[in-house]
C-alpha positions in Angstrom: -11.6 20.1 -8.2 -13.5 17.5 -6.8 -12.2 14.7 -4.5 -13.8 12.2 -6.6 -12.3 13.4 -9.6 -8.9 12.1 -8.1 -10.3 8.6 -7.4 -9.4 6.4 -10.0 -10.7 2.5 -9.6 -8.5 0.1 -11.2 -9.5 -3.3 -12.7 -8.0 -6.1 -10.1 -5.6 -8.8 -11.5 -7.2 -11.8 -12.7 -7.1 -14.3 -10.0 -7.7 -12.0 -7.2 -10.6 -12.4 -4.7 -13.9 -11.8 -5.5 -15.1 -8.6 -4.4 -11.7 -6.8 -4.0 -11.9 -3.4 -4.4 -9.0 -1.3 -6.0 -8.3 2.4 -6.5 -5.4 4.8 -7.2 -5.5 8.3 -6.3 -4.2 11.4 -8.1 -1.7 13.6 -5.5 -0.4 15.9 -8.2 -2.9 18.5 -7.3 -2.4 22.2 -6.1 -4.6 22.4 -3.7 -4.3 24.7 -0.5 -3.9 22.8 2.8 -6.7 25.2 4.8 -9.6 24.3 7.2 -11.8 23.2 4.5 -9.1 20.3 3.9 -8.4 19.5 7.5 -12.0 20.0 8.3 -12.7 16.4 6.6 -9.8 14.8 9.1 -10.0 13.3 12.9 -7.9 15.5 15.2 -5.6 12.9 15.3 -5.3 12.7 11.1 -4.7 16.7 11.1 -1.7 16.2 13.7 0.0 14.0 11.4 -0.9 15.8 8.6 0.8 19.2 10.0 4.0 17.3 11.2 5.0 17.3 7.8 7.6 20.1 7.1 6.4 20.3 3.6 3.1 21.9 2.1 3.2 19.2 -0.5 3.5 16.0 1.8 0.8 17.5 4.0 -1.5 17.7 1.0 -0.7 14.3 -0.3 -1.1 12.7 3.3 -4.2 14.7 3.7 -5.9 13.7 0.2 -4.9 10.4 0.9 -6.8 9.7 4.3 -9.9 12.2 2.8 -10.1 9.3 -0.6 -9.7 6.7 2.1 -12.6 7.9 4.3 -14.6 8.6 1.1 -14.2 4.8 -0.1 -14.5 3.6 3.3 -18.0 5.6 3.8 -19.5 3.9 0.3 -18.6 0.2 1.5 -20.1 1.2 5.1 -22.8 3.5 4.7 -21.4 5.7 7.6 -20.4 9.3 7.0 -16.6 9.5 6.1 -16.3 11.6 9.5 -18.2 8.8 11.4 -15.5 6.5 10.7 -13.3 5.3 13.8 -9.8 3.7 13.0 -7.9 1.6 15.6 -4.3 0.0 14.9 -2.9 -3.7 15.3 0.3 -4.4 17.1 2.1 -3.2 14.4 0.3 -0.2 13.4 -1.8 -1.5 10.6 -5.3 0.4 10.9 -8.0 -1.0 10.8 -11.8 0.1 11.0 -13.1 -0.2 14.6 -16.8 -1.0 13.5 -18.5 -4.6 13.5 -18.3 -6.5 10.1 -16.3 -4.1 8.9 -14.0 -4.3 5.5 -10.2 -4.5 5.8 -8.0 -2.0 3.5 -4.5 -1.0 3.1 -3.1 2.4 1.8 0.1 3.1 0.2 1.5 6.7 -1.4 4.7 7.8 -3.0 5.4 10.8 -5.1 1.9 11.6 -7.0 0.0 8.9 -6.3 -1.6 6.6 -3.7 -3.2 3.1 -3.5 -6.2 2.1 -1.7 -7.2 -1.5 -1.6 -10.7 -2.8 0.0 -12.2 -6.1 0.8 -13.4 -8.6 2.8 -12.6 -12.0 4.1 -9.0 -12.0 4.4 -6.6 -9.2 4.8 -5.0 -6.9 1.9 -1.8 -5.1 1.7 -0.7 -2.4 -1.3 2.4 -0.8 -2.0 3.6 2.0 -4.6 6.9 3.2 -4.8 8.5 5.7 -7.3 11.8 4.1 -8.9 14.7 6.2 -7.6 18.1 5.5 -9.2 19.8 6.1 -6.1 23.6 5.3 -5.4 23.3 2.8 -3.0 20.5 0.6 -4.4 23.2 -2.0 -4.3 23.9 -2.1 -0.7 20.4 -1.7 0.1 19.4 -4.6 -1.8 22.1 -6.7 0.1 20.4 -5.4 3.3 16.9 -6.5 2.6 16.8 -9.2 0.2 17.3 -13.1 0.0 19.8 -14.3 -2.2 17.3 -15.7 -5.2 15.9 -12.0 -5.2 19.1 -10.5 -5.5 19.7 -12.7 -8.6 16.4 -11.4 -9.6 17.5 -7.8 -9.5 21.3 -8.4 -10.7 22.3 -7.5 -7.2 20.7 -4.0 -7.3 21.8 -3.3 -10.4 18.7 -3.9 -11.9 16.8 -0.5 -9.9 13.2 -1.1 -11.4 13.4 -4.8 -10.3 14.7 -4.0 -7.0 11.9 -1.4 -6.6 9.2 -4.2 -7.8 10.7 -6.8 -5.2 10.7 -4.2 -2.6 7.2 -3.5 -3.1 6.3 -7.3 -3.0 8.0 -7.6 0.5 6.1 -4.3 1.8 2.8 -5.2 0.3 2.8 -9.0 1.6 4.2 -7.8 5.1 1.1 -5.4 5.2 -1.3 -8.0 4.8 -0.1 -9.5 7.4 0.1 -7.0 9.6 3.6 -7.5 10.4 7.0 -5.3 11.1 9.0 -4.6 7.7 12.3 -4.8 9.2 11.8 -7.7 11.4 10.2 -9.9 8.8 12.2 -9.3 5.4 13.1 -12.8 5.1 9.9 -14.6 5.9 9.2 -15.0 2.6 10.8 -14.9 -0.6 9.5 -13.7 -4.1 10.6 -16.4 -6.8 10.1 -14.5 -10.0 8.7 -11.3 -11.4 7.3 -11.8 -15.1 4.1 -13.6 -13.9 1.5 -11.7 -13.2 0.7 -13.7 -10.4 3.8 -13.7 -8.1 4.9 -17.0 -6.8 6.3 -16.6 -3.4 8.3 -18.9 -1.4 7.1 -18.9 2.5 9.7 -19.7 5.1 7.4 -20.9 7.7 4.1 -21.7 6.1 2.7 -23.2 9.4 3.1 -19.5 10.9 2.0 -17.6 8.3 -1.3 -17.4 6.2 -1.7 -18.9 2.4 -0.7 -15.8 0.8 -1.0 -14.5 -3.1 0.7 -11.0 -4.9 0.3 -9.8 -8.2 2.2 -6.8 -9.6 0.2 -4.0 -10.4 0.3 -1.8 -13.9 1.8 1.5 -12.5 2.7 4.8 -13.7 5.9 5.7 -15.7 8.5 5.3 -13.2 6.6 3.8 -10.5 6.3 0.2 -9.4 3.3 -1.3 -7.3 1.9 -5.0 -5.7 -1.3 -6.0 -4.7 -1.3 -9.3 -1.8 -3.7 -11.2 -0.5 -3.7 -13.3 3.0 -6.5 -15.6 3.5 -8.1 -15.5 7.2 
């Protein structure tokens, strides 16, 4: 199977920035983690890939990075293996190249999301809905009071994971640490296609919008865009 066959362009939600590109990568494949796959990765990416103990996790990481390189190569005109990345203060990757597009990546289970754009900052998150016994406790630790109401204090597991993807996507767009800034904004509801947010300190954070994305059954996903 070719890598391109795993990459599916997705329609962007109404109101998303012009020129934003969104892709879903299927990771439910049985490829060997061999030299042919690893050759397309940088030395640092190979090390990160091989740190995973399970072959399936190595494969998911490797395919996600190869797909990202393939898509960024299309946007820049550079060869996939010529792309060089740098990291922001909180670990958000960026292309080390003049006039480079912004991008963000998330993967969970059998899927990855990749968003590419220009003129702002983008964040995406996809999560597998997991009916864990400690969801109510986790909700109380991570959500604000209004958000707790939206997910019935963790009793609505699907709503909790949608809220978690909103948190992750917005904070990834801002390029800040997730745990330290969970209270920097509040999702006000989950039913609109464009999700209303209340930003606690708008003078500090950029104007930001978020959209719930259609996701495969058993997953939740969010796209966020922060203005420059």
